DSSP file (Angstrom, degrees, kcal/mol; ACC not computed):
  #  RESIDUE AA STRUCTURE BP1 BP2  ACC     N-H-->O    O-->H-N    N-H-->O    O-->H-N    TCO  KAPPA ALPHA  PHI   PSI    X-CA   Y-CA   Z-CA
    1    1 A E     >        0   0    0      0, 0.0     4,-2.5     0, 0.0     5,-0.2   0.000 360.0 360.0 360.0 -41.1  -39.1   22.0   11.1
    2    2 A D  H  >  +     0   0    0      1,-0.2     4,-2.2     2,-0.2     5,-0.2   0.877 360.0  53.1 -58.8 -37.5  -40.2   20.5   14.4
    3    3 A K  H  > S+     0   0    0      1,-0.2     4,-2.0     2,-0.2    -1,-0.2   0.896 108.7  49.2 -65.2 -41.1  -43.1   23.1   14.5
    4    4 A N  H  > S+     0   0    0      2,-0.2     4,-2.3     1,-0.2    -2,-0.2   0.892 109.8  51.3 -66.2 -40.0  -44.2   22.0   11.0
    5    5 A M  H  X S+     0   0    0     -4,-2.5     4,-2.4     2,-0.2    -2,-0.2   0.916 110.1  49.2 -63.2 -42.5  -44.1   18.3   11.9
    6    6 A R  H  X S+     0   0    0     -4,-2.2     4,-1.4     1,-0.2    -1,-0.2   0.890 110.2  51.3 -64.0 -38.0  -46.3   19.0   15.0
    7    7 A A  H  X S+     0   0    0     -4,-2.0     4,-0.6     1,-0.2    -1,-0.2   0.908 110.8  48.4 -65.4 -40.4  -48.7   21.0   12.8
    8    8 A F  H >< S+     0   0    0     -4,-2.3     3,-0.9     1,-0.2    -2,-0.2   0.890 109.6  52.5 -65.6 -39.5  -48.9   18.0   10.4
    9    9 A Q  H 3< S+     0   0    0     -4,-2.4    -1,-0.2     1,-0.2    -2,-0.2   0.792 102.9  59.3 -68.0 -26.4  -49.5   15.6   13.2
   10   10 A K  H 3< S+     0   0    0     -4,-1.4    -1,-0.2    -5,-0.2    -2,-0.2   0.679  86.1  98.9 -75.9 -16.4  -52.3   17.7   14.5
   11   11 A L  S << S-     0   0    0     -3,-0.9     2,-0.1    -4,-0.6    -3,-0.0  -0.350  79.7-113.9 -70.3 151.6  -54.3   17.3   11.3
   12   12 A N     >  -     0   0    0      1,-0.1     4,-2.4    -2,-0.0     5,-0.2  -0.316  35.3 -97.7 -77.6 171.9  -57.0   14.8   11.0
   13   13 A S  H  > S+     0   0    0      1,-0.2     4,-2.2     2,-0.2     5,-0.2   0.843 122.8  54.3 -63.4 -35.4  -56.6   11.8    8.7
   14   14 A E  H  > S+     0   0    0      2,-0.2     4,-2.0     1,-0.2    -1,-0.2   0.927 111.0  45.2 -64.0 -44.4  -58.7   13.4    5.9
   15   15 A Q  H  > S+     0   0    0      2,-0.2     4,-2.5     1,-0.2    -2,-0.2   0.886 111.8  52.7 -66.8 -39.1  -56.5   16.6    5.9
   16   16 A K  H  X S+     0   0    0     -4,-2.4     4,-2.4     1,-0.2    -1,-0.2   0.910 108.3  50.8 -62.0 -41.4  -53.3   14.4    6.0
   17   17 A R  H  X S+     0   0    0     -4,-2.2     4,-2.7     2,-0.2    -2,-0.2   0.911 109.7  50.1 -62.9 -42.6  -54.5   12.5    3.0
   18   18 A V  H  X S+     0   0    0     -4,-2.0     4,-2.6     1,-0.2    -2,-0.2   0.939 112.5  46.7 -61.6 -46.7  -55.2   15.7    1.0
   19   19 A W  H  X S+     0   0    0     -4,-2.5     4,-2.5     2,-0.2    -1,-0.2   0.869 111.6  51.8 -64.4 -35.7  -51.7   17.0    1.9
   20   20 A T  H  X S+     0   0    0     -4,-2.4     4,-2.7     2,-0.2    -2,-0.2   0.925 111.0  47.4 -65.6 -44.4  -50.1   13.7    0.9
   21   21 A Y  H  X S+     0   0    0     -4,-2.7     4,-2.9     2,-0.2    -2,-0.2   0.925 112.6  49.1 -62.2 -43.8  -51.9   13.7   -2.4
   22   22 A L  H  X S+     0   0    0     -4,-2.6     4,-2.3     2,-0.2    -2,-0.2   0.920 112.4  47.9 -62.6 -43.1  -50.8   17.3   -3.0
   23   23 A G  H  X S+     0   0    0     -4,-2.5     4,-2.4     2,-0.2    -2,-0.2   0.916 113.2  48.1 -62.6 -43.1  -47.2   16.5   -2.2
   24   24 A G  H  X S+     0   0    0     -4,-2.7     4,-3.2     1,-0.2     5,-0.3   0.902 110.0  52.6 -63.0 -40.6  -47.3   13.4   -4.4
   25   25 A F  H  X S+     0   0    0     -4,-2.9     4,-2.7     1,-0.2    -2,-0.2   0.914 109.9  48.2 -61.6 -42.7  -48.8   15.5   -7.2
   26   26 A V  H  X S+     0   0    0     -4,-2.3     4,-2.3     2,-0.2    -2,-0.2   0.917 114.4  46.1 -63.7 -43.6  -46.0   18.1   -6.9
   27   27 A V  H  X S+     0   0    0     -4,-2.4     4,-2.5     2,-0.2    -2,-0.2   0.944 115.2  45.5 -65.4 -48.4  -43.4   15.4   -6.9
   28   28 A V  H  X S+     0   0    0     -4,-3.2     4,-2.8     1,-0.2     5,-0.2   0.909 113.6  50.7 -62.3 -41.9  -44.9   13.5   -9.9
   29   29 A G  H  X S+     0   0    0     -4,-2.7     4,-2.6    -5,-0.3    -1,-0.2   0.900 110.6  49.0 -62.9 -40.5  -45.4   16.8  -11.7
   30   30 A S  H  X S+     0   0    0     -4,-2.3     4,-2.4     2,-0.2    -2,-0.2   0.915 112.6  47.1 -66.0 -42.3  -41.8   17.8  -11.1
   31   31 A V  H  X S+     0   0    0     -4,-2.5     4,-2.7     2,-0.2    -2,-0.2   0.921 113.5  48.7 -64.1 -43.6  -40.5   14.4  -12.3
   32   32 A A  H  X S+     0   0    0     -4,-2.8     4,-2.7     2,-0.2    -2,-0.2   0.913 111.9  49.2 -63.3 -42.2  -42.8   14.6  -15.4
   33   33 A K  H  X S+     0   0    0     -4,-2.6     4,-2.6     2,-0.2     5,-0.2   0.921 111.8  48.7 -63.7 -43.0  -41.6   18.1  -16.2
   34   34 A F  H  X S+     0   0    0     -4,-2.4     4,-2.3     2,-0.2    -2,-0.2   0.932 112.8  47.7 -61.2 -46.0  -38.0   17.1  -15.8
   35   35 A A  H  X S+     0   0    0     -4,-2.7     4,-2.4     2,-0.2    -2,-0.2   0.908 112.1  50.2 -62.7 -42.0  -38.5   14.0  -18.1
   36   36 A Y  H  X S+     0   0    0     -4,-2.7     4,-2.7     1,-0.2    -2,-0.2   0.940 112.2  45.8 -62.5 -47.6  -40.3   16.2  -20.7
   37   37 A F  H  X S+     0   0    0     -4,-2.6     4,-2.4     1,-0.2    -1,-0.2   0.858 112.0  51.9 -66.4 -34.0  -37.6   18.8  -20.8
   38   38 A K  H  X S+     0   0    0     -4,-2.3     4,-2.2    -5,-0.2    -1,-0.2   0.915 111.1  48.2 -65.5 -42.3  -34.9   16.1  -21.0
   39   39 A H  H  X S+     0   0    0     -4,-2.4     4,-2.3     2,-0.2    -2,-0.2   0.931 112.5  47.5 -62.9 -46.6  -36.7   14.6  -23.9
   40   40 A V  H  X S+     0   0    0     -4,-2.7     4,-2.7     1,-0.2    -1,-0.2   0.892 110.3  53.6 -62.5 -39.6  -37.1   17.9  -25.7
   41   41 A E  H  X S+     0   0    0     -4,-2.4     4,-2.7     2,-0.2    -1,-0.2   0.914 108.6  49.1 -61.4 -42.9  -33.4   18.7  -25.1
   42   42 A D  H  X S+     0   0    0     -4,-2.2     4,-2.4     2,-0.2    -2,-0.2   0.914 112.5  47.5 -63.6 -42.9  -32.4   15.3  -26.7
   43   43 A I  H  X S+     0   0    0     -4,-2.3     4,-2.3     2,-0.2    -2,-0.2   0.929 113.7  47.8 -63.0 -44.8  -34.6   16.0  -29.7
   44   44 A F  H  X S+     0   0    0     -4,-2.7     4,-2.5     1,-0.2    -2,-0.2   0.910 111.1  51.0 -62.5 -43.0  -33.2   19.6  -30.0
   45   45 A K  H  X S+     0   0    0     -4,-2.7     4,-2.4     2,-0.2    -1,-0.2   0.919 110.6  48.4 -62.1 -44.8  -29.7   18.3  -29.7
   46   46 A E  H  X S+     0   0    0     -4,-2.4     4,-2.5     1,-0.2    -1,-0.2   0.920 111.8  50.2 -60.3 -44.5  -30.2   15.7  -32.5
   47   47 A S  H  X S+     0   0    0     -4,-2.3     4,-2.4     1,-0.2    -2,-0.2   0.912 111.4  47.5 -61.7 -44.1  -31.7   18.3  -34.7
   48   48 A V  H  X S+     0   0    0     -4,-2.5     4,-2.5     2,-0.2    -1,-0.2   0.899 111.4  51.1 -65.5 -40.5  -28.9   20.7  -34.2
   49   49 A E  H  X S+     0   0    0     -4,-2.4     4,-2.4     2,-0.2    -2,-0.2   0.920 111.6  47.1 -63.3 -44.0  -26.3   18.0  -34.8
   50   50 A K  H  X S+     0   0    0     -4,-2.5     4,-2.4     1,-0.2    -2,-0.2   0.922 113.6  48.2 -62.1 -44.2  -28.0   16.9  -38.1
   51   51 A Q  H  X S+     0   0    0     -4,-2.4     4,-2.7     1,-0.2    -2,-0.2   0.884 110.7  51.6 -64.9 -38.2  -28.2   20.6  -39.2
   52   52 A N  H  X S+     0   0    0     -4,-2.5     4,-2.7     2,-0.2    -2,-0.2   0.918 109.8  48.6 -64.9 -44.0  -24.6   21.1  -38.3
   53   53 A I  H  X S+     0   0    0     -4,-2.4     4,-2.0     2,-0.2    -2,-0.2   0.930 114.0  46.7 -60.7 -45.5  -23.5   18.1  -40.4
   54   54 A S  H  X S+     0   0    0     -4,-2.4     4,-2.3     1,-0.2    -2,-0.2   0.911 112.9  49.3 -62.7 -42.8  -25.6   19.3  -43.3
   55   55 A S  H  X S+     0   0    0     -4,-2.7     4,-2.6     1,-0.2    -2,-0.2   0.893 109.8  50.9 -65.5 -40.0  -24.2   22.8  -43.0
   56   56 A L  H  X S+     0   0    0     -4,-2.7     4,-2.4     2,-0.2    -1,-0.2   0.885 109.7  51.0 -64.8 -37.9  -20.6   21.6  -42.9
   57   57 A K  H  X S+     0   0    0     -4,-2.0     4,-2.4     2,-0.2    -2,-0.2   0.930 112.1  46.3 -63.5 -45.5  -21.2   19.6  -46.0
   58   58 A I  H  X S+     0   0    0     -4,-2.3     4,-2.5     1,-0.2    -2,-0.2   0.900 111.9  51.7 -64.4 -40.8  -22.6   22.6  -47.8
   59   59 A L  H  X S+     0   0    0     -4,-2.6     4,-2.5     2,-0.2    -2,-0.2   0.917 110.0  49.0 -61.7 -43.8  -19.8   24.8  -46.6
   60   60 A K  H  X S+     0   0    0     -4,-2.4     4,-2.5     1,-0.2    -2,-0.2   0.928 112.3  48.1 -61.5 -45.7  -17.2   22.3  -47.9
   61   61 A E  H  X S+     0   0    0     -4,-2.4     4,-2.5     1,-0.2    -1,-0.2   0.895 111.3  51.0 -62.2 -39.9  -18.9   22.1  -51.3
   62   62 A S  H  X S+     0   0    0     -4,-2.5     4,-2.7     2,-0.2    -2,-0.2   0.910 110.7  48.0 -64.9 -42.4  -19.1   25.9  -51.5
   63   63 A R  H  X S+     0   0    0     -4,-2.5     4,-2.4     2,-0.2    -2,-0.2   0.913 111.9  49.7 -64.7 -41.7  -15.3   26.2  -50.7
   64   64 A E  H  X S+     0   0    0     -4,-2.5     4,-2.6     2,-0.2    -2,-0.2   0.920 112.7  47.3 -62.3 -43.2  -14.5   23.6  -53.3
   65   65 A Y  H  X S+     0   0    0     -4,-2.5     4,-3.1     2,-0.2    -2,-0.2   0.917 110.9  51.8 -64.2 -42.5  -16.6   25.4  -55.9
   66   66 A G  H  X S+     0   0    0     -4,-2.7     4,-2.4     2,-0.2    -2,-0.2   0.902 111.5  46.8 -60.4 -41.6  -15.1   28.7  -55.0
   67   67 A E  H  X S+     0   0    0     -4,-2.4     4,-2.4     2,-0.2    -2,-0.2   0.923 114.0  47.2 -66.1 -44.8  -11.6   27.2  -55.4
   68   68 A W  H  X S+     0   0    0     -4,-2.6     4,-2.7     1,-0.2    -2,-0.2   0.922 112.7  50.1 -61.6 -43.0  -12.5   25.6  -58.7
   69   69 A S  H  X S+     0   0    0     -4,-3.1     4,-2.6     2,-0.2    -2,-0.2   0.904 109.9  50.2 -62.9 -42.6  -14.1   28.9  -59.9
   70   70 A R  H  X S+     0   0    0     -4,-2.4     4,-2.5     2,-0.2    -1,-0.2   0.934 112.9  45.9 -61.6 -46.2  -11.0   30.9  -58.9
   71   71 A K  H  X S+     0   0    0     -4,-2.4     4,-1.9     1,-0.2    -2,-0.2   0.910 113.4  49.8 -63.6 -41.9   -8.7   28.5  -60.8
   72   72 A D  H  X S+     0   0    0     -4,-2.7     4,-1.7     2,-0.2    -1,-0.2   0.908 111.9  48.2 -63.5 -42.1  -11.0   28.5  -63.8
   73   73 A R  H  X S+     0   0    0     -4,-2.6     4,-2.1     1,-0.2    -2,-0.2   0.920 111.0  50.2 -64.1 -44.4  -11.2   32.3  -63.9
   74   74 A E  H  < S+     0   0    0     -4,-2.5    -1,-0.2     1,-0.2    -2,-0.2   0.839 109.1  53.1 -64.5 -32.6   -7.5   32.6  -63.6
   75   75 A K  H  < S+     0   0    0     -4,-1.9    -1,-0.2    -5,-0.2    -2,-0.2   0.880 113.3  42.5 -67.3 -38.3   -7.0   30.2  -66.5
   76   76 A K  H  < S+     0   0    0     -4,-1.7    -2,-0.2    -5,-0.1    -1,-0.2   0.780 104.5  68.5 -83.4 -28.1   -9.3   32.2  -68.8
   77   77 A I  S  < S-     0   0    0     -4,-2.1     3,-0.1    -5,-0.1    -1,-0.0  -0.817  82.9-127.6 -99.3 126.2   -8.1   35.7  -68.0
   78   78 A P        -     0   0    0      0, 0.0     2,-0.1     0, 0.0    -2,-0.1  -0.357  31.0-100.2 -69.5 151.1   -4.7   36.6  -69.2
   79   79 A Q        -     0   0    0      1,-0.1     2,-0.2    -2,-0.0    -5,-0.0  -0.412  40.5-109.8 -68.1 143.4   -2.2   38.1  -66.6
   80   80 A L        -     0   0    0     -2,-0.1    -1,-0.1     1,-0.1     2,-0.1  -0.482  29.1-122.5 -73.3 143.8   -1.8   41.9  -66.7
   81   81 A S     >  -     0   0    0     -2,-0.2     4,-2.6     1,-0.1     5,-0.2  -0.357  30.3-103.2 -75.5 168.2    1.4   43.3  -68.0
   82   82 A A  H  > S+     0   0    0      1,-0.2     4,-2.2     2,-0.2     5,-0.1   0.899 124.0  49.8 -60.1 -40.7    3.5   45.6  -65.7
   83   83 A E  H  > S+     0   0    0      2,-0.2     4,-2.5     1,-0.2    -1,-0.2   0.915 110.9  48.4 -64.6 -44.2    2.3   48.6  -67.8
   84   84 A Q  H  > S+     0   0    0      1,-0.2     4,-2.6     2,-0.2    -2,-0.2   0.899 111.4  50.3 -63.8 -40.4   -1.4   47.5  -67.6
   85   85 A E  H  X S+     0   0    0     -4,-2.6     4,-2.4     2,-0.2    -1,-0.2   0.904 110.5  49.9 -64.4 -40.4   -1.1   47.0  -63.8
   86   86 A H  H  X S+     0   0    0     -4,-2.2     4,-2.2     2,-0.2    -2,-0.2   0.919 111.9  48.0 -62.4 -44.8    0.5   50.4  -63.4
   87   87 A Q  H  X S+     0   0    0     -4,-2.5     4,-2.6     2,-0.2    -2,-0.2   0.905 111.2  50.6 -62.9 -42.3   -2.3   52.0  -65.4
   88   88 A L  H  X S+     0   0    0     -4,-2.6     4,-2.7     1,-0.2     5,-0.2   0.922 110.4  49.0 -63.0 -43.9   -5.0   50.2  -63.4
   89   89 A R  H  X S+     0   0    0     -4,-2.4     4,-2.1     2,-0.2    -1,-0.2   0.898 111.6  49.7 -63.1 -40.4   -3.5   51.3  -60.1
   90   90 A R  H  X S+     0   0    0     -4,-2.2     4,-2.3     2,-0.2    -2,-0.2   0.937 111.5  48.5 -62.7 -46.4   -3.3   54.9  -61.4
   91   91 A Y  H  X S+     0   0    0     -4,-2.6     4,-2.4     1,-0.2    -2,-0.2   0.935 113.1  46.6 -59.3 -48.1   -7.0   54.7  -62.5
   92   92 A L  H  X S+     0   0    0     -4,-2.7     4,-2.0     1,-0.2    -1,-0.2   0.838 109.8  54.8 -65.8 -32.3   -8.1   53.3  -59.1
   93   93 A S  H  X S+     0   0    0     -4,-2.1     4,-1.2    15,-0.2    -1,-0.2   0.910 109.2  47.2 -66.1 -42.2   -6.0   55.9  -57.3
   94   94 A L  H  X S+     0   0    0     -4,-2.3     4,-1.2     1,-0.2     3,-0.4   0.908 111.9  50.4 -64.1 -41.4   -7.8   58.6  -59.2
   95   95 A R  H  X S+     0   0    0     -4,-2.4     4,-3.0     1,-0.2    -2,-0.2   0.871 104.9  58.6 -63.4 -35.4  -11.2   57.0  -58.5
   96   96 A A  H  < S+     0   0    0     -4,-2.0    -1,-0.2     1,-0.2     9,-0.2   0.817 101.6  54.9 -65.0 -30.7  -10.3   56.8  -54.8
   97   97 A K  H  < S+     0   0    0     -4,-1.2    -1,-0.2    -3,-0.4    -2,-0.2   0.881 115.1  38.5 -69.2 -36.7   -9.8   60.6  -54.6
   98   98 A K  H  < S+     0   0    0     -4,-1.2    -2,-0.2     1,-0.2    -1,-0.2   0.874 134.3  19.8 -81.2 -38.9  -13.4   61.1  -56.0
   99   99 A R    >X  +     0   0    0     -4,-3.0     4,-2.4    -5,-0.1     3,-1.1  -0.631  63.1 166.2-132.9  74.2  -15.1   58.3  -54.1
  100  100 A P  T 34 S+     0   0    0      0, 0.0    -1,-0.1     0, 0.0     5,-0.1   0.744  77.4  63.1 -63.7 -21.0  -13.0   57.2  -51.1
  101  101 A D  T 34 S+     0   0    0      1,-0.2    -5,-0.1    -3,-0.1    -2,-0.0   0.834 114.3  31.8 -70.9 -30.5  -16.0   55.3  -49.7
  102  102 A L  T <4 S+     0   0    0     -3,-1.1    -1,-0.2     1,-0.2    -6,-0.1   0.756 129.0  36.4 -94.2 -29.0  -16.0   53.0  -52.7
  103  103 A Y  S  < S-     0   0    0     -4,-2.4    -1,-0.2    -8,-0.2     2,-0.1  -0.756  76.7-152.8-128.1  83.8  -12.2   52.9  -53.4
  104  104 A P    >   -     0   0    0      0, 0.0     3,-1.5     0, 0.0     4,-0.5  -0.385  14.7-139.9 -59.4 126.3  -10.1   53.0  -50.3
  105  105 A S  G >> S+     0   0    0      1,-0.3     3,-1.2    -9,-0.2     4,-1.0   0.783  93.9  67.4 -64.9 -29.2   -6.9   54.7  -51.4
  106  106 A D  G 34 S+     0   0    0      1,-0.3     6,-0.5     2,-0.2     5,-0.4   0.730  96.3  57.8 -66.5 -18.5   -4.6   52.4  -49.3
  107  107 A R  G <4 S+     0   0    0     -3,-1.5    -1,-0.3     1,-0.2    -2,-0.2   0.739 113.7  35.8 -78.7 -22.1   -5.5   49.5  -51.6
  108  108 A Y  T <4 S+     0   0    0     -3,-1.2   -15,-0.2    -4,-0.5    -2,-0.2   0.453  98.4  73.5-114.9  -1.7   -4.4   51.2  -54.8
  109  109 A T  S  < S-     0   0    0     -4,-1.0    -1,-0.1   -17,-0.1    -3,-0.1   0.521 102.2-115.6 -92.4  -3.6   -1.3   53.2  -53.9
  110  110 A G  S    S+     0   0    0     -4,-0.2    -3,-0.1    -3,-0.1    -4,-0.1   0.578  83.3 119.1  85.7   7.9    0.9   50.2  -53.6
  111  111 A S              0   0    0     -5,-0.4    -4,-0.1     1,-0.2    -5,-0.1   0.640 360.0 360.0 -83.3 -12.7    1.5   50.7  -49.8
  112  112 A S              0   0    0     -6,-0.5    -1,-0.2    -5,-0.1    -5,-0.1   0.468 360.0 360.0 -90.3 360.0   -0.1   47.3  -48.9
């Protein structure tokens, strides 16, 4: 550091002024860049918060609609009798043998 200070002191006044301006320019540029990025960060944060609030509202509405839809569907469709349920499980079990990719057998054999 001492060597750098001596080198700066050896410069004439015109060269010192140029180096002072350049140093000031670097400092001012760094401060401006920091302020700009802080401002952009605040705008981005506000935008994300607004979008999150909106998304949570839509999610809540979707869940409420899904629950209402499930209850409405259950009201309209009669419950299967034990025999009908047995027949449906047998049918799905047979389908699972032919297309295991579409009908995983563990869902229809009653093991779950």
